[in-house]
C-alpha positions as CSV (number, residue, x, y, z in Angstrom):
1,X,21.9,11.1,-10.9
2,X,22.5,11.2,-14.6
3,X,19.8,12.5,-17.0
4,X,17.7,9.4,-17.9
5,X,17.8,8.1,-21.5
6,X,14.4,7.2,-22.9
7,X,13.8,3.7,-24.3
8,X,12.4,3.2,-27.8
9,X,8.8,3.5,-26.5
10,X,9.4,6.4,-24.0
11,X,9.8,10.2,-23.9
12,X,12.2,12.3,-21.9
13,X,10.4,15.1,-20.1
14,X,11.9,18.2,-18.4
15,X,9.7,18.3,-15.3
16,X,7.8,21.4,-14.2
17,X,5.5,19.9,-11.6
18,X,5.2,16.5,-9.9
19,X,2.3,15.1,-7.9
20,X,2.9,13.5,-4.6
21,X,0.8,10.3,-3.9
22,X,0.5,7.6,-1.3
23,X,2.2,5.0,-3.4
24,X,5.4,7.2,-3.3
25,X,5.5,6.6,0.5
26,X,5.4,2.9,0.0
27,X,8.0,2.6,-2.8
28,X,10.6,4.5,-0.7
29,X,10.1,1.9,2.1
30,X,10.3,-1.1,-0.2
31,X,6.6,-1.9,0.4
32,X,5.3,-1.3,-3.1
33,X,4.4,-4.2,-5.6
34,X,7.3,-3.0,-7.8
35,X,10.7,-2.1,-6.4
36,X,13.2,-0.2,-8.6
37,X,17.0,-0.6,-8.4
38,X,18.9,2.0,-6.3
39,X,19.4,4.8,-6.7
40,X,16.0,6.1,-7.8
41,X,13.7,9.0,-7.4
42,X,10.1,8.4,-6.4
43,X,7.2,10.3,-8.0
44,X,4.6,8.9,-10.3
45,X,3.1,11.8,-12.3
46,X,4.5,14.9,-13.9
47,X,3.9,17.8,-16.2
48,X,6.6,19.2,-18.3
49,X,8.1,19.6,-21.8
50,X,9.2,16.9,-24.1
51,X,13.0,17.0,-24.6
52,X,13.3,13.9,-26.9
53,X,11.5,10.8,-27.8
54,X,12.5,7.2,-28.3
55,X,12.9,5.7,-31.8
56,X,9.5,4.1,-31.9
57,X,7.6,7.3,-30.8
58,X,6.3,9.4,-33.6
59,X,3.4,11.4,-32.1
60,X,5.5,13.5,-29.7
61,X,8.1,16.1,-30.6
62,X,10.5,18.3,-28.8
63,X,8.7,21.2,-27.0
64,X,5.3,19.4,-26.6
65,X,3.8,20.3,-23.2
66,X,2.6,17.1,-21.6
67,X,1.4,15.3,-18.5
68,X,2.6,11.7,-17.9
69,X,2.5,9.0,-15.3
70,X,5.2,6.4,-14.5
71,X,6.1,4.1,-11.7
72,X,8.8,6.3,-10.3
73,X,11.3,9.0,-11.3
74,X,9.1,12.1,-11.1
75,X,10.9,13.8,-8.2
76,X,13.6,15.0,-10.5
77,X,14.5,17.6,-13.1
78,X,14.1,15.1,-15.9
79,X,11.9,12.0,-16.1
80,X,11.1,9.3,-18.6
81,X,7.6,8.0,-19.3
82,X,6.0,5.5,-21.7
83,X,4.6,7.3,-24.7
84,X,1.4,5.3,-24.2
85,X,0.8,7.1,-20.9
86,X,1.9,10.6,-21.9
87,X,-0.7,13.2,-23.1
88,X,-0.5,16.7,-24.6
89,X,-2.0,19.2,-22.2
90,X,-4.8,21.1,-24.0
91,X,-4.8,24.8,-24.3
92,X,-6.3,26.5,-21.2
93,X,-5.6,23.6,-18.8
94,X,-3.4,24.8,-15.9
95,X,-0.2,22.7,-15.8
96,X,-0.3,22.5,-12.0
97,X,-3.8,21.1,-12.0
98,X,-2.8,18.6,-14.8
99,X,0.0,17.3,-12.6
100,X,-2.6,16.2,-10.1
101,X,-4.8,14.4,-12.6
102,X,-3.4,11.0,-13.4
103,X,-2.6,9.0,-10.3
104,X,-5.8,10.1,-8.5
105,X,-8.5,11.0,-11.1
106,X,-7.4,8.4,-13.7
107,X,-7.4,5.8,-10.9
108,X,-10.8,7.0,-9.7
109,X,-12.5,7.1,-13.1
110,X,-11.1,3.6,-13.9
111,X,-12.5,2.4,-10.6
112,X,-15.9,3.9,-10.9
113,X,-16.7,3.3,-14.5
114,X,-14.6,0.4,-15.8
115,X,-14.5,-1.7,-12.6
116,X,-17.5,-0.5,-10.5
117,X,-20.0,0.2,-13.3
118,X,-21.3,3.1,-11.3
119,X,-24.7,4.2,-12.6
120,X,-26.6,7.5,-12.4
121,X,-28.7,7.7,-9.3
122,X,-26.8,5.0,-7.5
123,X,-25.2,5.7,-4.1
124,X,-21.4,5.8,-3.8
125,X,-19.6,5.7,-0.5
126,X,-16.0,7.0,-0.6
127,X,-13.6,6.0,2.2
128,X,-10.7,8.4,2.8
129,X,-12.8,11.0,1.1
130,X,-10.5,13.9,2.0
131,X,-7.4,12.3,0.5
132,X,-6.1,12.5,-3.1
133,X,-8.0,9.6,-4.7
134,X,-10.9,10.1,-2.3
135,X,-11.3,13.7,-3.3
136,X,-11.2,12.7,-7.0
137,X,-13.8,9.9,-6.4
138,X,-16.2,12.3,-4.7
139,X,-16.0,14.8,-7.7
140,X,-16.3,12.1,-10.3
141,X,-19.2,10.4,-8.5
142,X,-21.1,13.6,-8.6
143,X,-20.1,14.2,-12.3
144,X,-21.5,10.7,-13.1
145,X,-24.8,11.5,-11.4
146,X,-24.4,9.4,-8.2
147,X,-25.4,10.3,-4.7
148,X,-22.0,10.5,-2.8
149,X,-21.4,9.7,0.9
150,X,-18.0,10.8,2.0
151,X,-16.4,8.8,4.9
152,X,-13.6,10.6,6.8
153,X,-11.7,10.5,10.0
154,X,-11.9,14.0,11.4
155,X,-14.4,16.9,11.7
156,X,-12.0,19.1,9.7
157,X,-11.9,16.5,6.9
158,X,-15.7,16.2,7.0
159,X,-16.0,19.9,6.3
160,X,-13.5,19.6,3.5
161,X,-15.4,16.7,1.9
162,X,-18.7,18.5,2.1
163,X,-17.2,21.6,0.4
164,X,-15.9,19.1,-2.3
165,X,-19.4,18.2,-3.2
166,X,-20.4,15.2,-1.1
167,X,-24.1,14.8,-0.4
168,X,-23.6,13.2,3.0
169,X,-20.6,12.9,5.3
170,X,-19.8,10.2,7.9
171,X,-17.0,10.7,10.5
172,X,-16.1,7.1,11.2
173,X,-14.1,7.9,14.3
174,X,-17.2,9.1,16.1
175,X,-19.9,7.2,14.2
176,X,-20.2,3.5,13.5
177,X,-19.6,3.3,9.7
178,X,-21.9,0.2,9.1
179,X,-24.8,1.7,11.0
180,X,-24.4,5.1,9.5
181,X,-24.4,3.7,6.0
182,X,-27.5,1.7,6.7
183,X,-29.2,4.7,8.2
184,X,-28.5,6.5,5.0
185,X,-30.1,3.7,3.0
186,X,-26.9,1.8,2.2
187,X,-24.7,2.1,-0.9
188,X,-24.3,0.5,-4.3
189,X,-20.6,1.1,-4.6
190,X,-17.8,1.5,-2.0
191,X,-14.6,3.2,-3.2
192,X,-11.9,2.1,-0.7
193,X,-8.3,3.3,-0.9
194,X,-8.0,2.8,2.9
195,X,-8.5,-0.8,3.9
196,X,-8.2,-1.7,7.6
197,X,-11.0,-2.3,9.9
198,X,-13.5,0.1,8.2
199,X,-13.4,-2.0,5.0
200,X,-15.6,-4.7,6.4
201,X,-17.9,-2.2,8.0
202,X,-18.3,-0.5,4.7
203,X,-18.9,-3.8,2.9
204,X,-21.6,-4.6,5.4
205,X,-23.2,-1.3,4.4
206,X,-23.5,-2.3,0.8
207,X,-26.9,-3.0,-0.8
208,X,-27.5,-6.4,-2.5
209,X,-25.5,-6.6,-5.7
210,X,-23.2,-3.9,-4.5
211,X,-19.5,-3.5,-5.5
212,X,-16.7,-2.9,-3.1
213,X,-13.7,-1.4,-5.0
214,X,-10.3,-2.3,-3.5
215,X,-8.1,0.7,-4.5
216,X,-5.4,0.6,-1.8
217,X,-4.5,0.2,1.9
218,X,-3.6,3.7,3.2
219,X,-4.4,2.5,6.7
220,X,-1.4,0.1,6.5
221,X,-3.7,-2.9,7.2
222,X,-5.0,-5.3,4.6
223,X,-8.5,-6.4,5.7
224,X,-9.7,-10.1,6.0
225,X,-13.3,-10.3,5.0
226,X,-15.5,-13.2,5.9
227,X,-16.4,-14.9,2.6
228,X,-20.0,-15.4,3.7
229,X,-20.6,-11.7,3.4
230,X,-20.3,-11.4,-0.4
231,X,-22.4,-14.6,-0.7
232,X,-25.3,-13.4,1.4
233,X,-25.3,-10.0,-0.2
234,X,-24.6,-11.2,-3.8
235,X,-22.0,-8.5,-3.6
236,X,-18.6,-8.2,-5.4
237,X,-15.1,-7.4,-4.2
238,X,-13.4,-5.8,-7.1
239,X,-9.7,-5.1,-7.5
240,X,-8.6,-1.8,-9.0
241,X,-5.0,-1.6,-10.3
242,X,-4.7,1.4,-12.6
243,X,-1.1,0.7,-13.3
244,X,-2.0,-2.6,-14.9
245,X,-4.8,-0.9,-16.8
246,X,-2.8,1.8,-18.5
247,X,0.1,-0.6,-19.3
248,X,-2.2,-3.2,-20.9
249,X,-5.2,-1.3,-22.2
250,X,-3.7,2.0,-23.2
251,X,-6.4,3.0,-25.7
252,X,-9.1,2.6,-23.0
253,X,-7.0,4.5,-20.5
254,X,-6.4,7.3,-23.0
255,X,-10.2,7.6,-23.5
256,X,-10.6,8.1,-19.8
257,X,-7.8,10.6,-19.6
258,X,-9.2,12.6,-22.5
259,X,-12.5,12.7,-20.7
260,X,-10.8,14.0,-17.5
261,X,-8.9,16.7,-19.4
262,X,-12.2,17.8,-21.0
263,X,-13.9,18.0,-17.6
264,X,-10.9,19.8,-16.2
265,X,-10.9,22.4,-19.0
266,X,-14.7,22.9,-18.5
267,X,-14.3,23.3,-14.7
268,X,-16.4,20.2,-14.0
269,X,-13.6,18.7,-11.9
270,X,-11.0,20.6,-10.0
271,X,-8.0,19.1,-8.1
272,X,-7.7,20.5,-4.6
273,X,-4.0,21.3,-4.4
274,X,-3.7,22.2,-0.8
275,X,0.1,22.4,-0.5
276,X,3.0,23.1,-2.9
277,X,6.6,22.2,-2.1
278,X,9.9,22.9,-3.8
279,X,11.6,19.7,-5.1
280,X,14.2,19.9,-2.2
281,X,11.2,19.8,0.2
282,X,9.8,16.6,-1.2
283,X,10.6,14.5,1.9
284,X,8.2,16.7,4.0
285,X,5.5,16.0,1.4
286,X,6.0,12.3,1.8
287,X,5.9,12.5,5.6
288,X,2.7,14.5,5.5
289,X,1.0,11.9,3.3
290,X,2.3,8.9,5.3
291,X,1.0,10.5,8.5
292,X,-2.4,11.2,6.8
293,X,-2.2,15.0,7.4
294,X,-3.0,15.9,3.8
295,X,-6.4,17.1,2.5
296,X,-6.6,17.0,-1.3
297,X,-3.3,16.9,-3.1
298,X,0.4,17.9,-2.7
299,X,2.4,19.2,-5.7
300,X,6.1,19.6,-6.1
301,X,7.4,22.5,-8.2
302,X,10.6,21.6,-9.9
C-alpha cells in the first residue's frame, strides 16, 4: 500500500510498535461497527515518530515520539491518526508499554471513572480478567481503591489474574458466577468485555444501585437481559464506547490519558505484554486473540 497522507487534522507516524486488540479480529471479518474500504491494515494503537502533520496541526512536529490510537491502519510501517488522539510519550516511559496503553487502559479508565463512577472501597467484578481490557481494569480498579474480583475461564488465567493484583478470583467454568459473586458479598460495578451467558449471571450478582458496564462481546454472543432485573435491583446497564468518547470529548479523554501516562511512569500500572510478534507475524496474533488464548497483551514490532 502507498504511504498514507495525513488529513488537515491528522499526523503521519512512522510506526515502531502496534498493539493487537480484540476489535482488530472483528474488523478483518467485517463485524465491527465501522468498516473501512479495501485494501486496509487493521491495528488501532501505535507508538512511533511523527513524520509530518496536517495543515491544522500546530502542536506536533517532525521527530516527536508519540503514541496514538485510530480505527485501523496500525499494522503497517506508516499510520495516520487524529492529532486529538495523539500524545507525546514522556521521558522514561517505555515505548513498548505505551503501545499497549490506549485501546485497553484508556477504555478501562473511561469505563470505570466516566461511565461507572467507581468509588473507593466499592467492589468491582471484572469479566475476562486475564485479557487485554480485563487486565487493565483489574489494575485500575486497585489503583482507584476498589476491591477487585477477577472472573476468568481457566485455572491458568486465575493464577495470572491473582498475580495481576485481583483480591478474589472466580473461575466461571467450574463455579457458578452468580452464586460465587453473592458468596463474596456482591459487587457494585461489573466490567464486562465478554458478554454471552455470563453477562446475566454477573448482573444478578450486582448489589442494589449497581452498574453493569457493557464494554464488548468477546464471547461472540450479545446477551438478552430480562428488563425486570435492572428494575428490581435499581441497577444500571451502561454502554462504554471509548471510540465515541475520544472523538467527541477529546479534552476529557486527554485528561485520562495523561493520568495513565503518569501512573505508567510511576510504575503504578504495568501492561502485561506476554507476546511480541514481528509485523509479518500479525495474523498469528489475531488468531491467538480470536481463539482466546492470550493472557495480557500482544504487541507487534514493526
